[in-house]
C-alpha positions as CSV (number, residue, x, y, z in Angstrom):
1,X,171.9,-24.8,-63.1
2,X,172.7,-21.6,-65.0
3,X,174.2,-20.2,-61.8
4,X,176.4,-23.3,-61.5
5,X,177.6,-23.1,-65.1
6,X,178.3,-19.4,-64.7
7,X,180.4,-20.1,-61.7
8,X,182.3,-23.0,-63.2
9,X,182.6,-22.1,-66.9
10,X,181.6,-18.4,-67.1
11,X,183.6,-16.0,-69.2
12,X,182.9,-12.4,-70.3
13,X,183.2,-13.6,-74.0
14,X,180.7,-16.4,-73.5
15,X,178.5,-17.6,-76.4
16,X,174.9,-18.7,-76.0
17,X,173.9,-21.2,-78.8
18,X,170.4,-22.3,-79.8
19,X,169.5,-25.5,-81.5
20,X,167.0,-28.4,-81.3
21,X,167.4,-32.1,-81.2
22,X,165.0,-35.0,-81.7
23,X,164.0,-37.9,-79.5
24,X,162.6,-40.8,-81.5
25,X,159.6,-42.4,-79.9
26,X,157.0,-45.1,-80.5
27,X,153.3,-44.6,-80.0
28,X,151.2,-41.4,-79.6
29,X,151.1,-40.7,-75.9
30,X,154.5,-39.2,-75.1
31,X,154.0,-35.4,-74.7
32,X,154.6,-33.6,-78.0
33,X,155.2,-36.7,-80.1
34,X,154.1,-36.8,-83.7
35,X,155.6,-37.5,-87.1
36,X,157.8,-34.5,-87.7
37,X,161.2,-33.7,-89.2
38,X,164.1,-34.4,-86.9
39,X,167.5,-33.0,-87.8
40,X,169.0,-35.7,-85.5
41,X,167.6,-38.5,-87.7
42,X,167.8,-36.4,-90.9
43,X,164.3,-37.4,-91.9
44,X,160.7,-37.3,-90.8
45,X,160.2,-39.6,-87.8
46,X,157.7,-40.2,-84.9
47,X,159.6,-38.2,-82.3
48,X,159.6,-35.4,-79.7
49,X,161.6,-32.2,-80.4
50,X,163.4,-30.4,-77.7
51,X,164.8,-26.8,-78.2
52,X,168.0,-26.2,-76.2
53,X,170.4,-23.5,-75.3
54,X,174.1,-24.2,-74.7
55,X,176.8,-22.0,-73.2
56,X,180.3,-22.1,-74.5
57,X,183.6,-20.5,-73.4
58,X,187.3,-21.3,-73.4
59,X,186.7,-23.2,-70.2
60,X,184.1,-25.7,-71.7
61,X,180.6,-25.9,-72.8
62,X,177.3,-27.2,-71.3
63,X,173.5,-27.2,-72.0
64,X,171.8,-24.6,-69.9
65,X,168.1,-24.6,-70.8
66,X,165.5,-26.6,-72.6
67,X,161.9,-26.4,-73.9
68,X,159.7,-29.2,-75.3
69,X,158.1,-28.3,-78.6
70,X,154.4,-29.0,-78.7
71,X,152.9,-29.2,-82.2
72,X,149.4,-27.9,-82.9
73,X,148.1,-31.5,-83.0
74,X,148.7,-31.4,-79.2
75,X,147.9,-27.8,-78.1
76,X,144.5,-28.0,-80.0
77,X,143.6,-31.3,-78.2
78,X,142.7,-30.4,-74.6
79,X,142.0,-33.9,-73.5
80,X,145.2,-35.2,-74.9
81,X,147.2,-32.4,-73.1
82,X,145.4,-33.1,-69.9
83,X,146.3,-36.8,-70.0
84,X,150.0,-35.9,-70.6
85,X,149.9,-33.4,-67.7
86,X,150.6,-30.5,-69.9
87,X,149.7,-27.2,-68.1
88,X,146.5,-25.5,-69.3
89,X,148.3,-22.3,-70.0
90,X,150.8,-24.0,-72.3
91,X,149.7,-22.8,-75.7
92,X,151.2,-23.3,-79.1
93,X,154.7,-21.7,-79.6
94,X,157.0,-22.0,-82.6
95,X,160.5,-23.2,-82.0
96,X,161.6,-19.6,-82.6
97,X,159.2,-18.5,-79.8
98,X,160.7,-21.0,-77.5
99,X,164.2,-19.8,-78.4
100,X,163.4,-16.2,-77.5
101,X,162.0,-17.4,-74.1
102,X,165.3,-19.2,-73.4
103,X,167.5,-16.4,-74.6
104,X,165.6,-13.9,-72.4
105,X,166.0,-16.3,-69.4
106,X,169.8,-16.6,-70.1
107,X,170.3,-12.9,-70.4
108,X,168.6,-12.5,-67.0
109,X,170.7,-15.2,-65.5
110,X,174.3,-14.8,-64.0
111,X,175.7,-16.3,-67.3
112,X,178.0,-13.7,-68.8
113,X,176.9,-13.6,-72.5
114,X,178.7,-11.6,-75.2
115,X,177.3,-13.4,-78.2
116,X,174.4,-15.6,-79.5
117,X,174.8,-18.1,-82.3
118,X,172.2,-20.3,-84.1
119,X,171.4,-22.0,-87.3
120,X,169.2,-20.7,-90.0
121,X,166.0,-22.0,-88.5
122,X,166.5,-19.5,-85.7
123,X,168.6,-16.9,-87.4
124,X,165.7,-16.0,-89.8
125,X,163.6,-14.9,-86.8
126,X,163.8,-11.1,-87.1
127,X,162.2,-10.7,-83.7
128,X,165.1,-12.7,-82.1
129,X,167.6,-10.4,-83.9
130,X,165.7,-7.3,-82.7
131,X,165.6,-8.6,-79.1
132,X,169.4,-9.1,-79.1
133,X,170.1,-5.7,-80.6
134,X,167.9,-4.0,-78.0
135,X,169.8,-5.9,-75.3
136,X,173.2,-4.9,-76.8
137,X,174.2,-8.5,-77.3
138,X,176.2,-9.5,-80.4
139,X,175.1,-12.3,-82.6
140,X,176.3,-14.3,-85.6
141,X,173.2,-16.1,-86.9
142,X,172.9,-18.4,-90.0
143,X,170.1,-17.4,-92.4
144,X,168.6,-19.1,-95.5
145,X,169.8,-18.1,-98.9
146,X,166.5,-16.4,-99.6
147,X,167.0,-14.0,-96.6
148,X,166.4,-10.3,-97.7
149,X,169.0,-7.8,-96.8
150,X,167.6,-4.2,-96.3
151,X,170.0,-1.4,-95.7
152,X,170.9,2.0,-97.1
153,X,172.9,0.2,-99.7
154,X,169.7,-1.3,-101.2
155,X,167.6,-4.5,-100.9
156,X,168.9,-7.9,-102.0
157,X,168.5,-11.6,-101.4
158,X,171.6,-12.5,-99.4
159,X,172.7,-15.1,-102.0
160,X,172.5,-12.5,-104.8
161,X,174.5,-10.1,-102.7
162,X,177.3,-12.6,-102.0
163,X,177.3,-13.8,-105.6
164,X,178.2,-10.3,-106.6
165,X,181.2,-10.0,-104.3
166,X,184.6,-9.6,-105.9
167,X,186.8,-12.6,-105.5
168,X,189.3,-10.9,-103.4
169,X,186.7,-10.3,-100.7
170,X,187.1,-14.0,-99.8
171,X,189.5,-14.9,-97.0
172,X,190.6,-18.4,-96.1
173,X,190.1,-18.8,-92.3
174,X,189.6,-21.5,-89.7
175,X,186.4,-21.2,-87.6
176,X,187.7,-23.7,-85.0
177,X,189.1,-27.2,-84.5
178,X,187.0,-30.2,-85.4
179,X,187.6,-33.9,-85.0
180,X,189.8,-33.9,-88.1
181,X,191.7,-30.6,-87.3
182,X,190.9,-27.0,-88.2
183,X,187.6,-26.3,-89.9
184,X,188.9,-24.2,-92.8
185,X,186.6,-22.4,-95.3
186,X,186.6,-19.3,-97.5
187,X,184.8,-16.4,-95.8
188,X,183.4,-13.1,-97.1
189,X,182.2,-10.3,-94.9
190,X,181.1,-6.7,-95.1
191,X,179.5,-4.1,-92.9
192,X,176.0,-2.8,-93.7
193,X,175.9,1.0,-94.1
194,X,173.6,3.5,-92.5
195,X,172.3,1.4,-89.6
196,X,175.0,1.6,-87.0
197,X,173.9,1.8,-83.4
198,X,175.0,5.1,-81.8
199,X,175.6,6.2,-78.2
200,X,176.6,9.8,-77.6
201,X,177.2,10.4,-81.2
202,X,179.6,7.5,-81.6
203,X,178.9,4.1,-83.3
204,X,178.8,1.3,-80.8
205,X,177.7,-1.7,-82.9
206,X,177.5,-2.5,-86.6
207,X,175.5,-5.0,-88.6
208,X,177.3,-7.4,-91.0
209,X,176.7,-9.9,-93.7
210,X,178.9,-13.0,-93.7
211,X,179.2,-16.0,-96.0
212,X,181.1,-19.3,-95.6
213,X,182.2,-21.2,-98.8
214,X,183.4,-24.8,-99.0
215,X,186.9,-25.3,-100.3
216,X,186.0,-28.5,-102.0
217,X,182.7,-27.4,-103.5
218,X,182.5,-23.7,-104.3
219,X,178.7,-23.9,-104.7
220,X,178.2,-24.9,-101.1
221,X,177.7,-21.5,-99.3
222,X,176.3,-20.8,-95.9
223,X,175.0,-17.3,-95.1
224,X,174.9,-15.3,-91.9
225,X,173.7,-12.0,-90.4
226,X,175.8,-10.5,-87.6
227,X,175.6,-7.7,-85.1
228,X,178.9,-6.8,-83.4
229,X,180.5,-4.1,-81.3
230,X,182.5,-1.5,-83.2
231,X,186.0,-2.7,-83.9
232,X,185.1,-6.4,-84.2
233,X,187.3,-8.2,-86.7
234,X,186.2,-10.7,-89.4
235,X,188.3,-13.3,-87.7
236,X,186.2,-12.8,-84.5
237,X,182.9,-13.2,-86.4
238,X,184.2,-16.3,-88.0
239,X,185.2,-17.7,-84.6
240,X,181.7,-17.0,-83.3
241,X,180.1,-18.6,-86.3
242,X,182.2,-21.7,-85.7
243,X,181.2,-21.9,-82.0
244,X,177.7,-23.0,-83.0
245,X,179.1,-26.6,-83.4
246,X,179.6,-26.7,-79.6
247,X,176.0,-27.4,-79.0
248,X,176.2,-30.5,-81.3
249,X,179.1,-31.7,-79.1
250,X,176.9,-31.1,-76.1
251,X,174.1,-33.2,-77.5
252,X,176.5,-36.0,-78.4
253,X,178.1,-36.0,-75.0
254,X,174.9,-35.6,-73.0
255,X,173.3,-38.5,-74.9
256,X,176.3,-40.8,-74.8
257,X,177.5,-40.1,-71.3
258,X,174.5,-38.8,-69.3
259,X,171.4,-40.5,-70.8
260,X,169.8,-37.4,-72.2
261,X,167.8,-39.5,-74.7
262,X,167.4,-42.6,-72.6
263,X,164.0,-42.2,-70.9
264,X,160.6,-43.9,-71.0
265,X,158.6,-41.0,-69.4
266,X,155.5,-40.0,-71.4
267,X,154.2,-37.0,-69.4
268,X,155.2,-33.4,-69.7
269,X,156.6,-33.0,-66.2
270,X,158.6,-36.2,-66.4
271,X,160.3,-35.1,-69.6
272,X,161.4,-31.8,-68.0
273,X,162.7,-33.6,-64.9
274,X,164.7,-36.2,-66.8
275,X,166.2,-33.7,-69.3
276,X,167.1,-31.2,-66.6
277,X,168.9,-33.9,-64.5
278,X,170.8,-35.2,-67.6
279,X,171.8,-31.6,-68.4
280,X,173.0,-31.1,-64.8
281,X,175.1,-34.3,-65.0
282,X,176.7,-33.1,-68.2
283,X,177.4,-29.6,-66.8
284,X,179.0,-31.3,-63.7
285,X,181.3,-33.3,-66.0
286,X,182.2,-30.2,-68.0
287,X,183.0,-28.4,-64.7
288,X,185.2,-31.3,-63.5
289,X,187.1,-31.3,-66.8
290,X,187.6,-27.5,-66.6
291,X,188.9,-27.8,-63.0
292,X,191.4,-30.4,-64.1
293,X,192.7,-28.3,-66.9
294,X,191.1,-30.2,-69.7
295,X,189.7,-27.0,-71.2
296,X,187.6,-27.0,-74.4
297,X,188.9,-25.1,-77.4
298,X,187.5,-21.6,-77.5
299,X,187.3,-21.8,-81.3
300,X,185.5,-25.1,-81.3
301,X,183.4,-22.6,-80.6
302,X,164.1,-10.5,-106.2
303,X,166.9,-9.0,-108.5
304,X,169.1,-6.6,-106.7
305,X,167.5,-3.2,-106.4
306,X,170.9,-1.4,-107.0
307,X,174.2,-2.2,-108.7
308,X,176.9,-4.0,-106.7
309,X,177.5,-2.3,-103.4
310,X,180.8,-4.0,-102.6
311,X,183.5,-1.4,-102.0
312,X,186.9,-1.6,-100.2
313,X,187.4,0.6,-97.2
314,X,190.9,0.5,-96.0
315,X,191.7,-3.1,-95.2
316,X,188.1,-4.3,-95.1
317,X,185.0,-4.4,-97.2
318,X,181.7,-2.6,-96.8
319,X,178.4,-2.3,-98.6
320,X,178.1,1.3,-99.8
321,X,175.1,3.5,-100.1
322,X,174.4,4.1,-103.8
323,X,171.4,6.5,-103.4
324,X,172.2,9.6,-101.3
325,X,168.5,10.3,-101.0
326,X,167.8,7.1,-99.2
327,X,167.4,7.6,-95.4
328,X,167.7,5.4,-92.5
329,X,164.1,5.9,-91.6
330,X,163.1,4.2,-94.9
331,X,164.8,1.0,-94.1
332,X,163.2,-1.8,-92.1
333,X,165.4,-4.6,-90.5
């Protein structure tokens, strides 16, 4: 299916997006079911959770991978797993672990991937960020407000860092079109110093901090960590951050049009078969729409350890290094 999506929707600027969705169920026999929080329902429900990967380009978007989350209440019960036909080697894995498996599969597939986007549940996984950097793949990943930022500029919680930003750091930008028109927010961005990735003596990538502030409620702020090729603009980072909503559109379309959530299977193999066929049906519809010219919108795609590091550099902002004796080797990511 990834080969099919690469052929029909592939683009060198493609974005891989990670998220999960819930499938509300009755009873206790469906593989992976238990009372757990479902973002789909917005509350704790008796449900299964699937972790998914979507692929989005200017040609369209489609789901391209899936893994069923198995809580410890399942993986620690051998008889229960055997009854649901769960393979013996399927051990407990966090949702972040499942995400890394799918990202690795996607990077090894024919899908041309330039970026990875995800919400804070996955963005806070430093091992995922490290894996992407080692692969040379850019990312814009949401993180919680408690996320620590460690660089040659110092060590901060990301919300403290953004709160210290001068007001003229903020830019009003659209991160893509939604159902009611452009999604416009105020955005603040700055590069992190001293941790650029070099090749032959020249920087190839930089790490960034990024924040999105609501126009209506200035206290509503979302935070991001980014890793981008040298020369990437703030506008491009904002576009990638906005592309994350494409997976929500995939979930809605696959459920409404392809029966992604309409199944009565209880066993592990049956879940994968049904979900995969529904994903393929959705990818086929996306390919037909692209071939007919109905292309998707590419853009629907502790206290601080040092004083404020925000400094203007030319037309952009960066976080400066206040301590000349701090070295890159002393910083952990």
